[in-house]
KOLGULUM-99517 format. One line per 2 residues: number of its first residue (from 1); their letters; for each residue x, y, z of C-alpha. Coordinates in steps of 0.1 Angstrom, whole numbers. Example, Ala and Ser with C-alpha at 12.3 -4.5 7.8 and 13.67 -1.06 7.14 Angstrom:
1	as	123 -45 78 | 137 -11 71
END
This chain:
1	mg	150 42 18 | 174 49 48
3	qf	181 70 81 | 169 99 95
5	ei	187 114 129 | 174 138 148
7	gd	195 155 170 | 193 191 185
9	fe	206 220 165 | 210 245 198
11	gr	243 232 203 | 238 213 239
13	ir	248 176 237 | 228 150 238
15	pk	221 118 224 | 210 108 187
17	vt	183 95 180 | 179 75 146
19	id	147 64 136 | 148 35 107
21	lr	124 46 78 | 125 9 60
23	ls	99 -5 64 | 97 -45 68
25	qg	125 -53 38 | 136 -88 44
27	te	109 -104 65 | 86 -130 52
29	mg	60 -114 77 | 58 -81 67
31	rq	55 -88 26 | 21 -105 39
33	vt	10 -85 56 | 14 -59 21
35	vv	-2 -80 3 | -35 -89 25
37	vy	-36 -46 32 | -32 -44 -8
39	al	-54 -72 -15 | -83 -54 18
41	am	-76 -22 -3 | -90 -39 -38
43	va	-116 -55 -25 | -128 -24 -8
45	vi	-130 -4 -39 | -149 -30 -57
47	vg	-171 -31 -30 | -178 6 -29
49	vd	-178 14 -62 | -208 -14 -71
51	vl	-225 -1 -39 | -218 36 -50
53	ff	-226 38 -90 | -235 4 -107
55	rn	-262 -15 -79 | -282 -24 -105
57	rf	-263 -27 -135 | -244 -62 -143
59	we	-228 -56 -173 | -212 -26 -164
61	rl	-199 -32 -135 | -183 -66 -142
63	av	-160 -45 -170 | -159 -20 -140
65	ni	-147 -52 -122 | -121 -62 -142
67	gi	-106 -30 -151 | -107 -21 -109
69	vl	-88 -56 -104 | -66 -52 -134
71	vf	-55 -12 -120 | -43 -27 -88
73	ga	-27 -58 -103 | -2 -31 -129
75	fy	2 -7 -99 | 15 -42 -78
77	lr	36 -57 -105 | 51 -25 -109
79	fl	60 -15 -69 | 55 -36 -46
81	rh	70 -71 -63 | 102 -79 -56
83	p	131 -76 -82
END
């Protein structure tokens, strides 16, 4: 991403505040936190769909759960994996 500078546009002199918008790039701990949050989101979606829509339907539930895991896996490989 980069940096975004916040300044005063009315001509007054004041120091600029620099905000770094990069989300924990290069830190192993930040990557692990991202993966854990992503996995928890996947579990929450699976449990929510199971409870709301497929409570007593085993095969439909299994198929939808496999589909959800495949979609989350595809998004992980596309957007969260480091090159």
